[in-house]
All heavy atoms as TSV, in Angstrom:
chain	resi	resn	atom	element	x	y	z
A	1	MET	N	N	-3.457	32.090	9.604
A	1	MET	CA	C	-3.744	31.298	8.537
A	1	MET	C	C	-3.198	29.896	8.672
A	1	MET	O	O	-2.032	29.666	9.077
A	1	MET	CB	C	-3.005	31.885	7.248
A	1	MET	CG	C	-3.449	31.271	6.002
A	1	MET	SD	S	-2.904	32.283	4.576
A	1	MET	CE	C	-2.946	31.219	3.266
A	2	PRO	N	N	-3.961	28.817	8.375
A	2	PRO	CA	C	-3.546	27.488	8.629
A	2	PRO	C	C	-2.439	27.117	7.717
A	2	PRO	O	O	-2.099	27.660	6.575
A	2	PRO	CB	C	-4.836	26.722	8.269
A	2	PRO	CG	C	-5.478	27.443	7.390
A	2	PRO	CD	C	-5.268	28.861	7.748
A	3	LYS	N	N	-1.656	26.025	8.133
A	3	LYS	CA	C	-0.481	25.641	7.290
A	3	LYS	C	C	-0.999	24.994	6.003
A	3	LYS	O	O	-2.152	24.442	5.934
A	3	LYS	CB	C	0.331	24.501	7.963
A	3	LYS	CG	C	0.902	24.946	9.219
A	3	LYS	CD	C	1.725	23.863	9.792
A	3	LYS	CE	C	2.389	24.145	11.194
A	3	LYS	NZ	N	2.963	22.940	11.672
A	4	MET	N	N	-0.248	25.067	4.970
A	4	MET	CA	C	-0.472	24.394	3.726
A	4	MET	C	C	-0.005	22.978	3.898
A	4	MET	O	O	1.016	22.597	4.498
A	4	MET	CB	C	0.151	25.122	2.616
A	4	MET	CG	C	-0.385	26.461	2.248
A	4	MET	SD	S	0.480	27.226	0.893
A	4	MET	CE	C	0.072	26.133	-0.430
A	5	LYS	N	N	-0.756	21.971	3.137
A	5	LYS	CA	C	-0.259	20.572	3.170
A	5	LYS	C	C	0.537	20.259	1.901
A	5	LYS	O	O	0.129	20.748	0.837
A	5	LYS	CB	C	-1.466	19.629	3.409
A	5	LYS	CG	C	-2.080	19.766	4.700
A	5	LYS	CD	C	-3.149	18.614	4.790
A	5	LYS	CE	C	-3.757	18.591	6.171
A	5	LYS	NZ	N	-4.774	17.437	6.346
A	6	THR	N	N	1.461	19.432	2.190
A	6	THR	CA	C	2.171	18.864	0.859
A	6	THR	C	C	1.401	17.806	0.346
A	6	THR	O	O	0.754	16.957	1.071
A	6	THR	CB	C	3.552	18.207	1.360
A	6	THR	OG1	O	4.251	19.240	1.889
A	6	THR	CG2	C	4.192	17.612	0.173
A	7	ARG	N	N	1.096	17.829	-0.978
A	7	ARG	CA	C	0.286	16.757	-1.599
A	7	ARG	C	C	1.025	15.329	-1.484
A	7	ARG	O	O	2.301	15.298	-1.781
A	7	ARG	CB	C	0.097	17.038	-3.100
A	7	ARG	CG	C	-0.714	18.313	-3.287
A	7	ARG	CD	C	-1.367	18.260	-4.610
A	7	ARG	NE	N	-1.969	19.592	-4.754
A	7	ARG	CZ	C	-2.875	19.777	-5.769
A	7	ARG	NH1	N	-2.987	18.960	-6.745
A	7	ARG	NH2	N	-3.447	20.949	-5.826
A	8	SER	N	N	0.398	14.348	-0.994
A	8	SER	CA	C	1.047	13.096	-0.754
A	8	SER	C	C	1.530	12.424	-2.117
A	8	SER	O	O	2.546	11.735	-1.968
A	8	SER	CB	C	0.108	12.076	-0.129
A	8	SER	OG	O	-0.279	12.487	1.240
A	9	SER	N	N	0.870	12.654	-3.150
A	9	SER	CA	C	1.304	12.048	-4.439
A	9	SER	C	C	2.697	12.480	-4.924
A	9	SER	O	O	3.355	11.993	-5.599
A	9	SER	CB	C	0.152	12.219	-5.453
A	9	SER	OG	O	-0.108	13.607	-5.680
A	10	VAL	N	N	2.902	13.917	-4.456
A	10	VAL	CA	C	4.208	14.513	-4.920
A	10	VAL	C	C	5.326	14.079	-4.176
A	10	VAL	O	O	6.510	14.100	-4.562
A	10	VAL	CB	C	3.917	16.082	-4.893
A	10	VAL	CG1	C	5.203	16.697	-5.075
A	10	VAL	CG2	C	2.843	16.577	-5.846
A	11	LYS	N	N	5.105	13.686	-2.886
A	11	LYS	CA	C	6.228	13.364	-2.068
A	11	LYS	C	C	7.236	12.248	-2.656
A	11	LYS	O	O	8.444	12.419	-2.581
A	11	LYS	CB	C	5.730	12.648	-0.757
A	11	LYS	CG	C	5.099	13.659	0.222
A	11	LYS	CD	C	4.542	13.048	1.434
A	11	LYS	CE	C	3.645	13.836	2.240
A	11	LYS	NZ	N	3.041	13.110	3.287
A	12	GLY	N	N	6.695	11.318	-3.346
A	12	GLY	CA	C	7.508	10.273	-3.858
A	12	GLY	C	C	7.849	10.481	-5.312
A	12	GLY	O	O	8.648	9.689	-5.834
A	13	ARG	N	N	7.348	11.467	-6.040
A	13	ARG	CA	C	7.514	11.602	-7.425
A	13	ARG	C	C	8.615	12.746	-7.691
A	13	ARG	O	O	9.214	12.727	-8.773
A	13	ARG	CB	C	6.318	11.981	-8.150
A	13	ARG	CG	C	5.264	10.924	-8.080
A	13	ARG	CD	C	4.030	11.393	-8.840
A	13	ARG	NE	N	3.123	10.130	-8.656
A	13	ARG	CZ	C	1.777	10.228	-8.954
A	13	ARG	NH1	N	1.289	11.466	-9.290
A	13	ARG	NH2	N	1.195	9.159	-8.969
A	14	PHE	N	N	8.858	13.733	-6.757
A	14	PHE	CA	C	9.708	14.707	-6.999
A	14	PHE	C	C	10.690	14.920	-5.928
A	14	PHE	O	O	10.377	14.639	-4.660
A	14	PHE	CB	C	8.938	16.013	-7.271
A	14	PHE	CG	C	7.949	16.166	-8.392
A	14	PHE	CD1	C	6.679	16.020	-8.040
A	14	PHE	CD2	C	8.441	16.147	-9.628
A	14	PHE	CE1	C	5.660	15.994	-9.144
A	14	PHE	CE2	C	7.518	16.038	-10.767
A	14	PHE	CZ	C	6.210	15.985	-10.501
A	15	LYS	N	N	11.898	15.357	-6.181
A	15	LYS	CA	C	12.848	15.809	-5.198
A	15	LYS	C	C	13.409	17.202	-5.488
A	15	LYS	O	O	13.410	17.523	-6.697
A	15	LYS	CB	C	14.052	14.827	-5.195
A	15	LYS	CG	C	13.680	13.330	-4.815
A	15	LYS	CD	C	13.443	13.292	-3.371
A	15	LYS	CE	C	13.081	11.787	-3.016
A	15	LYS	NZ	N	11.973	11.637	-2.255
A	16	ILE	N	N	13.643	17.916	-4.491
A	16	ILE	CA	C	14.222	19.209	-4.819
A	16	ILE	C	C	15.757	19.158	-4.430
A	16	ILE	O	O	16.116	18.770	-3.370
A	16	ILE	CB	C	13.536	20.307	-3.916
A	16	ILE	CG1	C	12.017	20.445	-4.203
A	16	ILE	CG2	C	14.115	21.662	-4.110
A	16	ILE	CD1	C	11.147	21.353	-3.496
A	17	THR	N	N	16.509	19.715	-5.422
A	17	THR	CA	C	17.898	19.715	-5.296
A	17	THR	C	C	18.454	20.752	-4.387
A	17	THR	O	O	17.530	21.590	-3.971
A	17	THR	CB	C	18.630	19.813	-6.676
A	17	THR	OG1	O	18.391	20.992	-7.224
A	17	THR	CG2	C	18.091	18.749	-7.622
A	18	SER	N	N	19.661	20.706	-4.033
A	18	SER	CA	C	20.253	21.858	-3.217
A	18	SER	C	C	20.251	23.262	-3.757
A	18	SER	O	O	20.004	24.204	-3.103
A	18	SER	CB	C	21.538	21.418	-2.695
A	18	SER	OG	O	22.435	21.322	-3.737
A	19	SER	N	N	20.170	23.214	-5.139
A	19	SER	CA	C	20.161	24.568	-5.744
A	19	SER	C	C	18.730	24.881	-6.018
A	19	SER	O	O	18.531	26.085	-6.664
A	19	SER	CB	C	20.896	24.391	-7.125
A	19	SER	OG	O	20.408	23.418	-7.993
A	20	GLY	N	N	17.774	24.083	-5.694
A	20	GLY	CA	C	16.330	24.473	-5.777
A	20	GLY	C	C	15.601	24.036	-7.025
A	20	GLY	O	O	14.554	24.337	-7.268
A	21	LYS	N	N	16.255	23.250	-7.895
A	21	LYS	CA	C	15.714	22.613	-8.994
A	21	LYS	C	C	14.795	21.504	-8.578
A	21	LYS	O	O	15.087	20.809	-7.610
A	21	LYS	CB	C	16.791	22.308	-9.933
A	21	LYS	CG	C	17.548	23.402	-10.603
A	21	LYS	CD	C	18.576	23.036	-11.541
A	21	LYS	CE	C	19.355	24.146	-12.077
A	21	LYS	NZ	N	20.519	23.750	-12.879
A	22	VAL	N	N	13.903	21.073	-9.602
A	22	VAL	CA	C	12.975	19.908	-9.156
A	22	VAL	C	C	13.374	18.892	-10.060
A	22	VAL	O	O	13.309	18.986	-11.254
A	22	VAL	CB	C	11.472	20.276	-9.313
A	22	VAL	CG1	C	10.689	19.160	-8.960
A	22	VAL	CG2	C	11.141	21.454	-8.417
A	23	LYS	N	N	13.652	17.619	-9.401
A	23	LYS	CA	C	14.059	16.456	-10.111
A	23	LYS	C	C	12.916	15.538	-10.174
A	23	LYS	O	O	12.168	15.335	-9.225
A	23	LYS	CB	C	15.267	15.824	-9.414
A	23	LYS	CG	C	16.503	15.424	-10.260
A	23	LYS	CD	C	17.665	14.996	-9.442
A	23	LYS	CE	C	17.417	14.034	-8.241
A	23	LYS	NZ	N	18.691	13.403	-7.822
A	24	ALA	N	N	12.728	14.700	-11.399
A	24	ALA	CA	C	11.677	13.819	-11.449
A	24	ALA	C	C	12.235	12.661	-12.349
A	24	ALA	O	O	13.136	12.709	-13.154
A	24	ALA	CB	C	10.460	14.545	-12.170
A	25	ARG	N	N	11.555	11.428	-12.178
A	25	ARG	CA	C	11.891	10.368	-12.976
A	25	ARG	C	C	11.286	10.568	-14.359
A	25	ARG	O	O	10.438	11.309	-14.616
A	25	ARG	CB	C	11.238	9.129	-12.358
A	25	ARG	CG	C	11.749	8.678	-10.938
A	25	ARG	CD	C	13.124	8.126	-11.087
A	25	ARG	NE	N	13.164	6.898	-11.944
A	25	ARG	CZ	C	14.324	6.337	-12.371
A	25	ARG	NH1	N	15.521	6.878	-12.050
A	25	ARG	NH2	N	14.272	5.243	-13.125
A	26	SER	N	N	11.931	9.898	-15.289
A	26	SER	CA	C	11.405	9.773	-16.690
A	26	SER	C	C	10.218	9.019	-16.884
A	26	SER	O	O	9.988	8.084	-16.254
A	26	SER	CB	C	12.560	9.239	-17.692
A	26	SER	OG	O	13.706	9.990	-17.623
A	27	ALA	N	N	9.378	9.534	-17.864
A	27	ALA	CA	C	8.167	8.866	-18.093
A	27	ALA	C	C	8.264	7.741	-19.168
A	27	ALA	O	O	9.188	7.596	-19.736
A	27	ALA	CB	C	7.133	9.989	-18.554
A	28	PHE	N	N	7.195	6.984	-19.274
A	28	PHE	CA	C	7.176	5.920	-20.331
A	28	PHE	C	C	8.190	4.768	-20.175
A	28	PHE	O	O	8.697	4.226	-20.967
A	28	PHE	CB	C	7.369	6.564	-21.706
A	28	PHE	CG	C	6.295	7.539	-22.026
A	28	PHE	CD1	C	6.780	8.887	-22.197
A	28	PHE	CD2	C	4.977	7.384	-22.104
A	28	PHE	CE1	C	5.988	9.984	-22.366
A	28	PHE	CE2	C	4.096	8.385	-22.361
A	28	PHE	CZ	C	4.619	9.785	-22.450
A	29	ARG	N	N	8.454	4.376	-18.837
A	29	ARG	CA	C	9.388	3.336	-18.577
A	29	ARG	C	C	8.741	2.144	-17.894
A	29	ARG	O	O	9.542	1.231	-17.460
A	29	ARG	CB	C	10.383	3.904	-17.659
A	29	ARG	CG	C	11.346	5.072	-18.091
A	29	ARG	CD	C	12.516	4.298	-18.753
A	29	ARG	NE	N	13.243	3.415	-17.892
A	29	ARG	CZ	C	14.118	2.576	-18.372
A	29	ARG	NH1	N	14.486	2.493	-19.533
A	29	ARG	NH2	N	14.921	1.879	-17.496
A	30	ARG	N	N	7.537	1.986	-17.779
A	30	ARG	CA	C	6.937	0.931	-17.156
A	30	ARG	C	C	6.675	-0.368	-18.006
A	30	ARG	O	O	6.921	-1.451	-17.434
A	30	ARG	CB	C	5.416	1.284	-16.598
A	30	ARG	CG	C	5.577	2.385	-15.480
A	30	ARG	CD	C	6.270	1.656	-14.221
A	30	ARG	NE	N	6.399	2.593	-13.202
A	30	ARG	CZ	C	6.894	2.543	-12.047
A	30	ARG	NH1	N	7.565	1.290	-11.793
A	30	ARG	NH2	N	7.049	3.327	-11.208
A	31	HIS	N	N	6.228	-0.259	-19.196
A	31	HIS	CA	C	5.921	-1.489	-19.829
A	31	HIS	C	C	6.029	-1.322	-21.449
A	31	HIS	O	O	6.267	-0.192	-21.734
A	31	HIS	CB	C	4.560	-2.157	-19.621
A	31	HIS	CG	C	3.385	-1.100	-19.809
A	31	HIS	ND1	N	2.633	-1.082	-20.816
A	31	HIS	CD2	C	3.038	-0.003	-18.935
A	31	HIS	CE1	C	1.730	-0.148	-20.755
A	31	HIS	NE2	N	1.969	0.514	-19.680
A	32	MET	N	N	5.952	-2.271	-22.201
A	32	MET	CA	C	6.075	-2.231	-23.619
A	32	MET	C	C	7.305	-1.594	-24.046
A	32	MET	O	O	7.573	-0.865	-25.040
A	32	MET	CB	C	4.912	-1.417	-24.191
A	32	MET	CG	C	3.517	-2.092	-24.099
A	32	MET	SD	S	2.128	-1.232	-24.656
A	32	MET	CE	C	2.500	-0.930	-26.315
A	33	MET	N	N	8.336	-1.989	-23.423
A	33	MET	CA	C	9.746	-1.490	-23.678
A	33	MET	C	C	10.290	-1.888	-25.017
A	33	MET	O	O	11.172	-1.369	-25.622
A	33	MET	CB	C	10.682	-1.788	-22.617
A	33	MET	CG	C	10.391	-1.171	-21.229
A	33	MET	SD	S	10.259	0.553	-21.335
A	33	MET	CE	C	11.970	0.986	-21.524
A	34	GLU	N	N	9.759	-3.130	-25.498
A	34	GLU	CA	C	10.299	-3.573	-26.681
A	34	GLU	C	C	9.805	-2.764	-27.970
A	34	GLU	O	O	10.470	-2.735	-29.049
A	34	GLU	CB	C	9.849	-5.138	-27.074
A	34	GLU	CG	C	8.304	-5.179	-27.126
A	34	GLU	CD	C	7.688	-5.527	-25.857
A	34	GLU	OE1	O	8.336	-5.414	-24.877
A	34	GLU	OE2	O	6.428	-5.845	-25.892
A	35	ASN	N	N	8.866	-1.844	-27.761
A	35	ASN	CA	C	8.373	-1.023	-28.800
A	35	ASN	C	C	9.091	0.334	-28.786
A	35	ASN	O	O	8.864	1.084	-29.729
A	35	ASN	CB	C	6.857	-0.781	-28.720
A	35	ASN	CG	C	6.055	-1.968	-28.934
A	35	ASN	OD1	O	6.530	-2.943	-29.536
A	35	ASN	ND2	N	4.885	-2.113	-28.203
A	36	LYS	N	N	10.027	0.561	-27.809
A	36	LYS	CA	C	10.553	1.887	-27.784
A	36	LYS	C	C	12.082	1.812	-28.278
A	36	LYS	O	O	12.637	0.661	-28.200
A	36	LYS	CB	C	10.663	2.365	-26.422
A	36	LYS	CG	C	9.164	2.579	-25.727
A	36	LYS	CD	C	9.067	3.012	-24.435
A	36	LYS	CE	C	7.679	3.282	-24.025
A	36	LYS	NZ	N	6.821	2.237	-23.802
A	37	SER	N	N	12.491	2.770	-28.822
A	37	SER	CA	C	13.837	2.855	-29.358
A	37	SER	C	C	14.920	2.692	-28.312
A	37	SER	O	O	14.661	3.182	-27.208
A	37	SER	CB	C	14.094	4.033	-30.234
A	37	SER	OG	O	14.194	5.275	-29.423
A	38	GLN	N	N	16.059	2.173	-28.789
A	38	GLN	CA	C	17.248	2.078	-27.787
A	38	GLN	C	C	17.571	3.468	-27.238
A	38	GLN	O	O	17.995	3.535	-26.094
A	38	GLN	CB	C	18.300	1.332	-28.437
A	38	GLN	CG	C	19.442	0.900	-27.496
A	38	GLN	CD	C	19.028	-0.109	-26.470
A	38	GLN	OE1	O	18.139	-0.936	-26.832
A	38	GLN	NE2	N	19.478	0.050	-25.293
A	39	LYS	N	N	17.551	4.349	-28.108
A	39	LYS	CA	C	17.974	5.848	-27.724
A	39	LYS	C	C	17.012	6.295	-26.571
A	39	LYS	O	O	17.433	6.840	-25.553
A	39	LYS	CB	C	17.886	6.688	-28.806
A	39	LYS	CG	C	18.291	8.149	-28.485
A	39	LYS	CD	C	18.230	9.033	-29.736
A	39	LYS	CE	C	18.525	10.364	-29.370
A	39	LYS	NZ	N	18.495	11.335	-30.666
A	40	MET	N	N	15.763	5.986	-26.664
A	40	MET	CA	C	14.798	6.508	-25.703
A	40	MET	C	C	14.854	5.828	-24.535
A	40	MET	O	O	14.919	6.396	-23.358
A	40	MET	CB	C	13.356	6.290	-26.266
A	40	MET	CG	C	12.265	6.660	-25.336
A	40	MET	SD	S	10.644	6.516	-26.023
A	40	MET	CE	C	9.587	7.141	-24.684
A	41	LYS	N	N	15.186	4.443	-24.434
A	41	LYS	CA	C	15.279	3.713	-23.318
A	41	LYS	C	C	16.619	4.113	-22.585
A	41	LYS	O	O	16.698	4.338	-21.315
A	41	LYS	CB	C	15.420	2.335	-23.559
A	41	LYS	CG	C	14.153	1.597	-24.059
A	41	LYS	CD	C	14.185	0.248	-24.143
A	41	LYS	CE	C	14.689	-0.234	-25.495
A	41	LYS	NZ	N	14.482	-1.742	-25.776
A	42	ARG	N	N	17.662	4.474	-23.301
A	42	ARG	CA	C	18.982	4.825	-22.679
A	42	ARG	C	C	18.825	6.241	-22.093
A	42	ARG	O	O	19.240	6.536	-21.042
A	42	ARG	CB	C	20.106	4.902	-23.700
A	42	ARG	CG	C	21.395	5.264	-23.353
A	42	ARG	CD	C	22.532	5.050	-24.403
A	42	ARG	NE	N	22.213	5.792	-25.643
A	42	ARG	CZ	C	21.785	5.318	-26.693
A	42	ARG	NH1	N	21.564	4.050	-26.955
A	42	ARG	NH2	N	21.499	6.244	-27.776
A	43	GLN	N	N	18.200	7.105	-22.746
A	43	GLN	CA	C	18.062	8.582	-22.233
A	43	GLN	C	C	17.117	8.645	-21.075
A	43	GLN	O	O	17.132	9.604	-20.324
A	43	GLN	CB	C	17.627	9.499	-23.411
A	43	GLN	CG	C	18.759	9.815	-24.385
A	43	GLN	CD	C	18.271	10.624	-25.433
A	43	GLN	OE1	O	17.088	10.853	-25.626
A	43	GLN	NE2	N	19.313	11.232	-26.242
A	44	SER	N	N	16.256	7.679	-20.982
A	44	SER	CA	C	15.154	7.865	-19.872
A	44	SER	C	C	15.575	7.115	-18.559
A	44	SER	O	O	14.897	7.023	-17.668
A	44	SER	CB	C	13.776	7.141	-20.371
A	44	SER	OG	O	13.958	5.753	-20.653
A	45	ARG	N	N	16.801	6.580	-18.628
A	45	ARG	CA	C	17.363	5.913	-17.315
A	45	ARG	C	C	17.538	6.985	-16.313
A	45	ARG	O	O	17.438	6.812	-15.157
A	45	ARG	CB	C	18.736	5.246	-17.647
A	45	ARG	CG	C	18.519	4.023	-18.217
A	45	ARG	CD	C	19.896	3.360	-18.441
A	45	ARG	NE	N	19.858	2.340	-19.465
A	45	ARG	CZ	C	20.751	2.143	-20.540
A	45	ARG	NH1	N	21.970	2.711	-20.292
A	45	ARG	NH2	N	20.653	1.229	-21.437
A	46	ALA	N	N	18.174	8.178	-16.775
A	46	ALA	CA	C	18.466	9.267	-15.787
A	46	ALA	C	C	17.334	10.038	-15.405
A	46	ALA	O	O	16.151	10.150	-16.113
A	46	ALA	CB	C	19.542	10.145	-16.415
A	47	ASP	N	N	17.381	10.759	-14.141
A	47	ASP	CA	C	16.318	11.648	-13.757
A	47	ASP	C	C	16.423	12.919	-14.621
A	47	ASP	O	O	17.321	13.191	-15.199
A	47	ASP	CB	C	16.513	12.000	-12.283
A	47	ASP	CG	C	16.318	10.823	-11.372
A	47	ASP	OD1	O	15.739	9.833	-11.833
A	47	ASP	OD2	O	16.656	11.034	-10.154
A	48	LYS	N	N	15.142	13.515	-14.583
A	48	LYS	CA	C	15.076	14.847	-15.441
A	48	LYS	C	C	14.924	16.037	-14.509
A	48	LYS	O	O	14.357	15.875	-13.513
A	48	LYS	CB	C	13.822	14.738	-16.414
A	48	LYS	CG	C	13.858	13.506	-17.343
A	48	LYS	CD	C	15.051	13.525	-18.296
A	48	LYS	CE	C	14.995	12.411	-19.292
A	48	LYS	NZ	N	16.246	11.802	-19.751
A	49	ILE	N	N	15.357	17.105	-15.045
A	49	ILE	CA	C	15.069	18.421	-14.222
A	49	ILE	C	C	13.917	18.995	-14.959
A	49	ILE	O	O	13.805	19.075	-16.159
A	49	ILE	CB	C	16.389	19.296	-14.387
A	49	ILE	CG1	C	17.563	18.653	-13.746
A	49	ILE	CG2	C	16.009	20.570	-13.745
A	49	ILE	CD1	C	17.560	18.513	-12.271
A	50	LEU	N	N	12.903	19.391	-14.109
A	50	LEU	CA	C	11.645	20.042	-14.734
A	50	LEU	C	C	11.863	21.404	-15.240
A	50	LEU	O	O	12.906	21.990	-14.698
A	50	LEU	CB	C	10.636	20.094	-13.591
A	50	LEU	CG	C	9.616	18.941	-13.535
A	50	LEU	CD1	C	10.146	17.693	-13.355
A	50	LEU	CD2	C	8.593	19.246	-12.417
A	51	ASP	N	N	11.209	21.743	-16.117
A	51	ASP	CA	C	11.203	23.071	-16.703
A	51	ASP	C	C	10.846	23.989	-15.685
A	51	ASP	O	O	10.176	23.742	-14.679
A	51	ASP	CB	C	10.414	23.218	-17.984
A	51	ASP	CG	C	10.966	22.503	-19.164
A	51	ASP	OD1	O	12.124	22.345	-19.282
A	51	ASP	OD2	O	10.098	21.967	-20.033
A	52	GLU	N	N	11.221	25.360	-16.008
A	52	GLU	CA	C	10.990	26.319	-14.815
A	52	GLU	C	C	9.463	26.583	-14.540
A	52	GLU	O	O	9.191	26.690	-13.439
A	52	GLU	CB	C	11.505	27.617	-15.394
A	52	GLU	CG	C	11.494	28.840	-14.423
A	52	GLU	CD	C	12.127	30.117	-15.016
A	52	GLU	OE1	O	12.852	30.081	-15.975
A	52	GLU	OE2	O	11.688	31.219	-14.578
A	53	GLY	N	N	8.678	26.499	-15.506
A	53	GLY	CA	C	7.192	26.704	-15.239
A	53	GLY	C	C	6.643	25.651	-14.501
A	53	GLY	O	O	5.896	25.733	-13.504
A	54	ASP	N	N	7.002	24.287	-14.818
A	54	ASP	CA	C	6.488	23.145	-14.159
A	54	ASP	C	C	7.137	23.097	-12.754
A	54	ASP	O	O	6.339	22.767	-11.661
A	54	ASP	CB	C	6.864	21.870	-14.870
A	54	ASP	CG	C	6.145	21.831	-16.234
A	54	ASP	OD1	O	4.998	22.281	-16.270
A	54	ASP	OD2	O	6.716	21.263	-17.136
A	55	ALA	N	N	8.290	23.505	-12.560
A	55	ALA	CA	C	9.012	23.479	-11.306
A	55	ALA	C	C	8.257	24.464	-10.329
A	55	ALA	O	O	8.270	24.145	-9.158
A	55	ALA	CB	C	10.427	23.717	-11.421
A	56	ARG	N	N	8.006	25.680	-10.926
A	56	ARG	CA	C	7.313	26.623	-10.002
A	56	ARG	C	C	5.980	26.022	-9.502
A	56	ARG	O	O	5.722	26.432	-8.297
A	56	ARG	CB	C	7.238	27.842	-10.853
A	56	ARG	CG	C	6.753	29.083	-10.066
A	56	ARG	CD	C	6.570	30.243	-10.877
A	56	ARG	NE	N	7.721	30.683	-11.518
A	56	ARG	CZ	C	7.828	30.824	-12.946
A	56	ARG	NH1	N	6.693	30.553	-13.702
A	56	ARG	NH2	N	8.851	31.146	-13.586
A	57	LEU	N	N	5.208	25.519	-10.380
A	57	LEU	CA	C	3.929	24.883	-9.992
A	57	LEU	C	C	4.210	23.901	-8.659
A	57	LEU	O	O	3.396	23.869	-7.739
A	57	LEU	CB	C	3.258	24.292	-10.986
A	57	LEU	CG	C	2.603	25.230	-12.132
A	57	LEU	CD1	C	1.997	24.559	-13.226
A	57	LEU	CD2	C	1.498	26.142	-11.405
A	58	VAL	N	N	5.089	22.994	-8.992
A	58	VAL	CA	C	5.374	21.897	-7.951
A	58	VAL	C	C	5.815	22.574	-6.754
A	58	VAL	O	O	5.321	22.238	-5.518
A	58	VAL	CB	C	6.437	20.884	-8.426
A	58	VAL	CG1	C	6.833	20.003	-7.336
A	58	VAL	CG2	C	5.894	20.157	-9.709
A	59	LYS	N	N	6.673	23.443	-6.674
A	59	LYS	CA	C	7.287	23.950	-5.446
A	59	LYS	C	C	6.268	24.861	-4.783
A	59	LYS	O	O	6.113	24.957	-3.553
A	59	LYS	CB	C	8.566	24.843	-5.693
A	59	LYS	CG	C	9.659	23.926	-5.993
A	59	LYS	CD	C	11.014	24.625	-5.919
A	59	LYS	CE	C	11.190	25.673	-7.050
A	59	LYS	NZ	N	12.620	26.253	-7.012
A	60	ARG	N	N	5.425	25.718	-5.519
A	60	ARG	CA	C	4.592	26.674	-4.878
A	60	ARG	C	C	3.261	26.064	-4.275
A	60	ARG	O	O	2.769	26.395	-3.266
A	60	ARG	CB	C	4.257	27.790	-5.948
A	60	ARG	CG	C	3.474	28.954	-5.375
A	60	ARG	CD	C	3.309	30.082	-6.220
A	60	ARG	NE	N	4.645	30.667	-6.432
A	60	ARG	CZ	C	4.956	31.585	-7.260
A	60	ARG	NH1	N	3.985	31.976	-8.112
A	60	ARG	NH2	N	6.089	32.148	-7.474
A	61	PHE	N	N	2.690	25.121	-5.116
A	61	PHE	CA	C	1.338	24.685	-4.684
A	61	PHE	C	C	1.385	23.208	-4.086
A	61	PHE	O	O	0.477	22.768	-3.463
A	61	PHE	CB	C	0.414	24.636	-5.896
A	61	PHE	CG	C	0.259	25.992	-6.344
A	61	PHE	CD1	C	0.741	26.438	-7.709
A	61	PHE	CD2	C	-0.312	27.004	-5.549
A	61	PHE	CE1	C	0.427	27.878	-8.053
A	61	PHE	CE2	C	-0.435	28.352	-6.015
A	61	PHE	CZ	C	-0.054	28.589	-7.236
A	62	MET	N	N	2.429	22.421	-4.541
A	62	MET	CA	C	2.360	21.016	-4.210
A	62	MET	C	C	3.325	20.623	-2.988
A	62	MET	O	O	3.111	19.653	-2.322
A	62	MET	CB	C	2.636	20.110	-5.373
A	62	MET	CG	C	1.597	20.223	-6.422
A	62	MET	SD	S	1.928	19.307	-7.948
A	62	MET	CE	C	0.647	20.058	-9.124
A	63	MET	N	N	4.428	21.329	-2.953
A	63	MET	CA	C	5.485	21.085	-1.997
A	63	MET	C	C	5.859	22.509	-1.360
A	63	MET	O	O	6.914	22.982	-1.403
A	63	MET	CB	C	6.753	20.512	-2.530
A	63	MET	CG	C	6.490	19.123	-3.061
A	63	MET	SD	S	8.033	18.514	-3.756
A	63	MET	CE	C	8.799	17.838	-2.285
A	64	PRO	N	N	4.890	23.071	-0.624
A	64	PRO	CA	C	5.229	24.556	-0.162
A	64	PRO	C	C	6.283	24.640	0.882
A	64	PRO	O	O	6.864	25.643	0.957
A	64	PRO	CB	C	3.844	24.844	0.511
A	64	PRO	CG	C	3.190	23.631	0.896
A	64	PRO	CD	C	3.593	22.569	-0.139
A	65	TYR	N	N	6.765	23.551	1.559
A	65	TYR	CA	C	7.742	23.647	2.529
A	65	TYR	C	C	9.095	22.866	2.138
A	65	TYR	O	O	9.983	22.797	2.810
A	65	TYR	CB	C	7.427	23.141	3.842
A	65	TYR	CG	C	6.093	23.833	4.443
A	65	TYR	CD1	C	4.802	23.237	4.249
A	65	TYR	CD2	C	6.280	25.121	4.714
A	65	TYR	CE1	C	3.673	23.955	4.769
A	65	TYR	CE2	C	5.131	25.862	5.161
A	65	TYR	CZ	C	3.870	25.311	5.241
A	65	TYR	OH	O	2.728	25.995	5.713
A	66	GLY	N	N	9.191	22.455	0.803
A	66	GLY	CA	C	10.256	21.635	0.332
A	66	GLY	C	C	11.471	22.711	0.309
A	66	GLY	O	O	12.469	22.400	0.994
A	67	LYS	N	N	11.553	23.644	-0.443
A	67	LYS	CA	C	12.564	24.690	-0.558
A	67	LYS	C	C	11.765	25.956	-0.981
A	67	LYS	O	O	10.937	25.816	-1.946
A	67	LYS	CB	C	13.678	24.186	-1.359
A	67	LYS	CG	C	14.742	25.243	-1.421
A	67	LYS	CD	C	15.979	24.588	-1.875
A	67	LYS	CE	C	17.104	25.597	-2.097
A	67	LYS	NZ	N	17.871	25.852	-1.017
A	68	LYS	N	N	12.122	27.009	-0.462
A	68	LYS	CA	C	11.391	28.303	-0.824
A	68	LYS	C	C	11.560	28.521	-2.207
A	68	LYS	O	O	12.581	28.510	-2.805
A	68	LYS	CB	C	11.852	29.411	0.050
A	68	LYS	CG	C	11.455	29.239	1.519
A	68	LYS	CD	C	9.899	29.117	1.749
A	68	LYS	CE	C	9.527	28.800	3.076
A	68	LYS	NZ	N	8.193	28.518	3.188
A	69	PHE	N	N	10.485	28.999	-2.910
A	69	PHE	CA	C	10.470	29.298	-4.290
A	69	PHE	C	C	10.935	30.803	-4.476
A	69	PHE	O	O	10.755	31.593	-3.511
A	69	PHE	CB	C	9.128	29.101	-4.898
A	69	PHE	CG	C	8.127	29.795	-4.220
A	69	PHE	CD1	C	7.660	31.058	-4.330
A	69	PHE	CD2	C	7.233	28.971	-3.185
A	69	PHE	CE1	C	6.545	31.695	-3.696
A	69	PHE	CE2	C	6.205	29.617	-2.534
A	69	PHE	CZ	C	5.819	30.938	-2.717
A	70	SER	N	N	11.331	31.101	-5.618
A	70	SER	CA	C	11.818	32.448	-5.848
A	70	SER	C	C	10.732	33.306	-6.599
A	70	SER	O	O	9.818	32.795	-7.163
A	70	SER	CB	C	13.043	32.313	-6.788
A	70	SER	OG	O	12.988	31.697	-7.921
């Protein structure tokens, strides 16, 4: 069976932590920041950990060789 390919769009958007969780940048940070609340801007500075279902999809189908899924 041939090797699976990692999706190129996923390479720069997600990182897999040493414990196997998937880290991603916060959304809605590009423009129109004056319309967003200070709380939203402050909380979106940090990276987010994806929920279990989303992380499973990313690891299994988009980054098959990143870290083995459970």
